[in-house]
C-alpha positions in Angstrom: 25.3 14.0 -9.1 23.3 14.4 -5.9 24.8 14.2 -2.5 23.6 11.3 -0.4 24.6 10.8 3.2 24.3 7.2 4.2 24.7 5.8 7.7 25.1 2.1 7.9 26.5 0.7 11.2 29.5 2.8 11.8 30.3 3.6 8.2 29.4 7.0 6.7 29.3 7.3 2.9 28.5 10.3 0.7 28.8 13.9 1.9 31.5 14.0 4.7 30.2 17.5 5.7 27.2 15.8 7.2 28.6 14.3 10.4 27.7 10.9 11.9 25.1 11.7 14.5 22.6 10.0 16.8 20.3 13.0 16.7 18.2 14.6 13.9 15.8 17.5 14.0 13.2 15.6 11.8 13.4 11.8 11.8 11.3 9.8 9.3 10.6 6.1 9.8 10.2 4.4 6.4 11.5 4.9 2.9 8.3 4.0 1.1 5.9 6.4 -0.8 4.9 8.3 2.4 8.4 8.7 3.9 10.1 9.7 0.6 7.3 12.1 -0.3 7.4 13.9 3.1 11.2 14.1 3.0 11.2 15.6 -0.5 8.5 18.2 0.5 10.3 19.1 3.7 13.7 19.5 1.9 12.1 22.0 -0.5 10.5 24.0 2.4 13.3 23.6 4.9 16.6 23.8 3.0 18.8 24.1 6.0 17.1 21.8 8.5 18.4 18.4 9.5 16.3 15.5 8.1 16.9 11.8 8.2 15.2 8.6 7.0 15.5 5.2 8.7 15.0 2.6 6.0 16.7 -0.8 5.7 15.8 -1.7 2.1 18.1 -1.2 -0.8 15.2 -1.0 -3.4 12.1 1.2 -3.6 9.1 -0.2 -5.5 6.2 1.5 -7.2 3.7 -1.2 -6.2 0.7 0.1 -8.1 2.5 -1.2 -11.2 2.5 -4.8 -10.0 -1.0 -5.5 -11.3 0.2 -4.5 -14.8 3.4 -6.5 -14.3 1.5 -9.6 -13.5 -0.8 -9.2 -16.4 2.1 -8.9 -18.8 1.7 -5.2 -19.7 5.1 -4.1 -18.3 8.2 -6.0 -17.2 8.4 -6.0 -13.4 11.8 -4.3 -13.5 10.1 -1.1 -14.4 8.5 -1.0 -11.0 11.7 -0.5 -9.0 14.5 1.9 -8.4 17.5 1.9 -6.0 16.7 3.5 -2.7 19.7 5.7 -3.0 18.2 7.2 -6.2 14.9 8.2 -4.7 16.0 9.5 -1.3 16.2 13.3 -1.7 19.6 14.9 -1.7 20.9 16.2 1.6 18.6 13.9 3.5 20.5 11.4 5.7 19.8 7.8 5.0 20.1 5.5 8.0 20.2 2.0 6.6 18.7 0.3 9.7 15.3 -0.6 11.0 13.4 0.5 14.1 12.6 -2.0 16.8 11.3 0.2 19.6 10.0 3.7 20.2 10.7 5.8 23.3 8.5 8.8 22.8 8.9 10.2 26.3 12.6 10.4 25.6 12.1 11.5 21.9 14.1 8.6 20.6 13.9 5.3 18.7 15.9 2.2 19.0 17.2 0.4 16.0 18.0 -3.2 15.1 21.6 -2.2 14.9 21.5 -1.4 18.6 21.6 2.4 18.3 19.5 5.0 20.0 18.6 7.9 17.7 16.9 11.0 19.1 14.7 13.6 17.3 12.8 16.8 17.8 10.0 15.7 15.4 9.1 12.2 14.3 7.2 11.1 11.2 6.1 7.5 11.3 5.5 6.0 7.8 6.7 2.4 7.7 3.8 1.1 5.6 1.7 -2.0 6.3 2.8 -5.5 7.2 1.9 -8.4 4.9 1.1 -11.4 7.1 1.7 -14.3 4.7 1.9 -16.7 7.7 -1.7 -15.9 8.8 -3.0 -18.3 6.1 -1.9 -21.8 6.8 0.0 -23.2 3.9 0.4 -19.9 2.0 3.9 -18.7 2.7 5.6 -22.0 1.9 3.6 -22.7 -1.2 3.4 -19.3 -2.9 4.7 -19.7 -6.4 3.7 -23.4 -6.7 0.6 -25.4 -7.4 -1.2 -22.5 -9.0 -0.9 -20.3 -5.9 0.1 -16.7 -6.7 -0.1 -13.1 -5.5 0.5 -9.6 -6.9 1.4 -8.6 -3.3 4.9 -10.2 -3.7 7.4 -8.9 -6.3 8.9 -12.3 -6.6 5.5 -13.8 -7.4 4.7 -11.5 -10.2 6.1 -13.7 -13.0 4.2 -16.7 -11.5 0.9 -14.8 -11.6 1.5 -14.2 -15.3 2.4 -17.9 -15.8 -0.8 -19.0 -13.9 -3.0 -16.7 -16.1 -1.3 -18.0 -19.2 -1.7 -21.7 -18.2 -5.2 -21.6 -16.9 -7.5 -22.8 -19.7 -10.3 -24.4 -17.7 -11.4 -25.2 -14.2 -11.8 -22.8 -11.2 -9.9 -19.6 -10.6 -10.2 -18.1 -7.1 -9.3 -14.5 -6.3 -9.4 -13.8 -2.5 -9.8 -10.7 -0.4 -9.1 -10.8 3.3 -11.3 -9.4 6.1 -8.4 -7.3 7.4 -7.4 -3.9 6.3 -5.1 -4.1 3.2 -3.3 -1.8 0.8 -5.0 -0.9 -2.4 -8.6 -1.9 -1.9 -9.2 -2.5 -5.6 -6.1 -4.7 -6.3 -7.8 -8.1 -5.7 -10.3 -7.2 -8.3 -8.0 -5.5 -10.8 -5.9 -8.6 -11.4 -9.1 -10.7 -11.5 -10.6 -8.5 -14.3 -7.3 -8.4 -16.3 -7.0 -12.2 -16.0 -10.6 -12.6 -17.0 -10.2 -10.3 -20.0 -7.1 -12.3 -21.0 -9.2 -15.5 -20.9 -12.1 -13.8 -22.8 -9.8 -12.6 -25.6 -8.3 -16.1 -25.8 -11.6 -17.8 -25.9 -11.2 -19.7 -22.6 -13.4 -17.7 -20.3 -16.5 -19.8 -20.8 -14.5 -22.8 -19.5 -13.2 -21.1 -16.4 -15.3 -20.6 -13.2 -14.0 -17.3 -11.8 -14.9 -16.8 -8.2 -14.2 -13.7 -6.0 -14.1 -14.8 -2.4 -14.1 -12.0 0.1 -14.3 -11.7 3.9 -16.5 -8.6 3.3 -20.2 -8.2 2.5 -20.0 -6.2 -0.7 -18.0 -6.1 -3.9 -16.8 -2.5 -3.0 -17.4 -0.3 0.0 -18.7 2.7 -1.9 -22.2 2.2 -3.2 -21.8 4.0 -6.5 -18.6 2.1 -7.3 -20.2 -1.2 -6.4 -23.1 -0.4 -8.7 -20.7 0.5 -11.5 -18.8 -2.8 -11.1 -22.0 -4.8 -11.4 -21.9 -5.0 -15.3 -18.2 -5.8 -15.1 -18.8 -8.8 -12.8 -21.6 -9.9 -15.1 -19.4 -9.5 -18.3 -16.8 -11.9 -17.0 -19.2 -14.3 -15.2 -17.6 -13.7 -11.9 -19.3 -15.5 -9.0 -18.9 -13.4 -5.8 -18.8 -15.3 -2.5 -19.2 -12.9 0.4 -18.2 -13.6 4.1 -15.7 -16.1 2.8 -12.3 -15.5 4.5 -9.4 -17.6 3.4 -8.0 -19.6 6.3 -5.8 -22.3 4.9 -4.5 -23.8 1.7 -4.1 -27.5 1.0 -1.5 -27.0 -1.7 -1.0 -30.5 -3.0 -4.7 -31.1 -3.2 -5.3 -27.6 -4.6 -8.0 -26.9 -2.0 -8.7 -23.5 -0.4 -10.2 -23.6 3.1 -12.5 -20.7 4.1 -14.1 -19.5 7.4 -17.6 -18.4 6.7 -18.9 -15.5 8.8 -22.4 -14.5 9.9 -23.1 -11.6 12.2 -19.3 -11.2 12.7 -18.7 -14.7 13.9 -17.4 -17.8 12.2 -20.3 -20.1 11.7 -19.0 -22.6 9.2 -16.1 -23.6 7.0 -16.0 -24.3 3.2 -13.5 -26.0 1.0 -13.2 -25.0 -2.7 -11.1 -26.9 -5.2 -9.1 -24.6 -7.5 -6.9 -24.7 -10.5 -5.6 -21.2 -9.9 -5.6 -19.3 -6.6 -4.7 -15.6 -6.4 -4.3 -14.6 -2.8 -4.5 -11.1 -1.3 -2.9 -11.9 2.1 -4.0 -10.6 5.4 -2.3 -7.4 6.5 -1.8 -5.5 9.7 0.2 -2.7 11.3 3.9 -3.6 11.6 4.7 -5.6 14.8 7.1 -2.9 16.1 4.2 -0.4 15.8 1.7 -2.7 17.5 4.0 -3.2 20.5 4.9 0.5 20.9 3.4 3.4 23.0 2.3 5.0 19.7 -0.3 2.4 18.9 -4.0 2.6 19.3 -6.1 -0.4 20.5 -5.9 -2.0 17.1 -2.2 -1.5 16.7 -2.1 1.4 14.3 -0.3 4.7 15.0 -2.8 6.7 17.0 -3.3 10.0 15.1 -6.0 12.6 14.7 -7.7 11.7 11.4 -7.6 15.3 10.1 -4.3 16.8 11.4 -2.4 13.4 11.3 -0.8 14.5 14.6 -0.4 11.9 17.3 -3.1 12.0 19.9 -0.7 11.8 22.8 2.7 13.0 21.5 2.3 16.3 19.6 5.8 16.2 18.0 4.9 12.9 16.2 3.0 12.6 13.0 2.0 9.5 10.9 0.7 9.0 7.4 0.3 6.2 4.9 -0.7 2.7 5.6 0.5 2.5 9.3 -1.7 5.3 10.5 -5.0 4.9 12.3 -6.9 7.1 9.9 -10.0 5.2 8.6 -9.4 5.8 4.9 -8.5 3.6 2.0 -4.8 2.7 2.1 -3.7 4.0 -1.3 -0.8 6.1 -2.7 -3.3 8.8 -3.6 -4.2 9.1 0.1 -0.4 9.6 0.8 -0.3 12.4 -1.7 -3.0 14.3 0.1 -1.8 13.4 3.6 1.8 14.5 2.9 0.8 18.1 2.4 -0.9 18.1 5.8 2.0 16.6 7.6 4.7 18.7 6.0 2.6 21.9 6.4 2.1 21.2 10.1 5.8 20.4 10.7 6.8 23.6 9.0 4.3 25.6 11.1 5.5 24.0 14.3 9.1 24.8 13.5 8.3 28.4 12.6 5.6 29.3 15.1 5.3 26.5 17.6 1.7 25.6 16.6 0.2 23.5 13.9 -1.7 25.1 10.9 -5.4 24.7 11.6 -6.2 25.4 8.0 -4.7 22.1 7.0 -7.1 19.1 7.2 -7.1 15.7 5.6 -10.6 14.7 4.6 -10.0 11.0 4.1 -9.5 11.3 0.3 -8.6 8.1 -1.4 -8.4 7.1 -5.1 -8.8 3.7 -6.6 -8.2 3.4 -10.3 -10.2 0.2 -10.9 -8.8 -1.5 -14.0 -11.7 -3.5 -15.4 -10.0 -4.9 -18.4 -7.4 -4.0 -21.0 -8.1 -0.4 -22.0 -10.9 0.0 -19.4 -10.9 1.7 -16.0 -13.3 3.2 -13.5 -11.8 6.0 -11.4 -13.2 5.8 -7.9 -12.4 8.8 -5.6 -14.0 9.2 -2.2 -13.6 10.6 1.3 -14.0 9.5 4.9 -17.8 9.4 4.4 -17.6 7.3 1.2 -18.8 10.3 -0.7 -17.6 10.4 -4.3 -15.1 13.3 -4.8 -14.4 13.3 -8.6 -11.4 15.2 -10.0 -12.7 15.4 -13.5 -16.0 16.9 -14.9 -17.1 13.5 -16.3 -18.9 10.4 -15.1 -16.0 8.5 -13.5 -18.2 5.5 -12.9 -18.1 4.8 -16.6 -15.3 2.6 -18.0 -13.0 4.7 -19.9 -9.9 4.1 -22.1 -8.6 7.6 -21.2 -8.6 6.8 -17.5 -6.8 3.5 -18.2 -4.0 5.3 -20.0 -3.8 7.8 -17.1 -3.2 4.9 -14.7 -0.9 3.0 -17.1 1.2 5.9 -18.6 0.8 9.1 -16.5 0.6 8.0 -12.9 4.0 6.3 -12.9 5.6 9.5 -14.2 3.6 11.5 -11.6 4.9 9.2 -8.9 8.6 9.1 -9.8 9.0 12.7 -11.0 6.2 14.3 -8.9 5.4 12.8 -5.5 8.9 11.4 -4.8 10.5 14.8 -5.7 8.1 16.8 -3.6 6.2 18.3 -6.6 2.8 16.6 -6.4 
């Protein structure tokens, strides 16, 4: 059984040889994919160093599985594990949340009223899902055909909505903000459409993809590959349509329509099913901190992931200012840069200039049951394939990689510092 040191309020559980302390050599904010992966890699490289994670949640989710959960491929319980089972052994777990940063004093302030100091800080709290930014969404999610794969509690209702929709209009939205997993709004749309196709109902359902953006996908080659998929399911794309409000009882979605970056009109669309990808942003405690850039993200160099003002602070994952796709695959590449630079700083006092993140992101675009296009690209939206095949072709092999292999790679590889 692994040793786990947990600090919650004034209670210390686990290994009594690790004393209650308000100082840690390396402090990690966030117990999501990025935070756990970095902690695991650091523990392998720095067996004797003092490492701690601040994370209030009791449960860790593998969110890329939620699309499959909502489509009925897996039970949603398979997407979660207890936090205590994924935090690396001999890493202190502080069950609290950060409310303020004091980088000039090398410390953070927690909701529990404590000041915790550090020598090095890794900021990886993930992204904030702003349900309240769409009027009528938060209070009506899970009712009136309004659903979302971005909420664990809504996954069963997504599945129910897909099952019960036999005709009418099905809307799938994508916001004009940054959001995690750029392909997710389309993945669930294609799986729903394939379900309706197999059932013989698709011809009776008007599937619309409403997006605040101007294209179906930001990488040209991927957008071109998705063209036949959109045609196959009869999807009607509506660009520059950003969901603003929902009239739940009347089943009406209200959109701002953009032109040249400005709202020029509004539109109302009646729906039978509405799948919402909610607006998202940097967590509020990041936005209000000295670590934030002008847009509220942790201000880091996009290659070294080192903070542009505070050299003992790094950030990776969804909260960072790097202009890449916010995906787990990006975290896997970023983590090696962060841990490598931290080890170099501890050993030599300087970062490792040979380490550089190139903006790599991967989006396994599920286009139907047994079909997947594997999109991999960098900061310049240049395709960076991992396999010597045409990855813009729908493949069953890639579908099974996503469905069967990537969860194993996540739980047994990334979160254990092996991938």
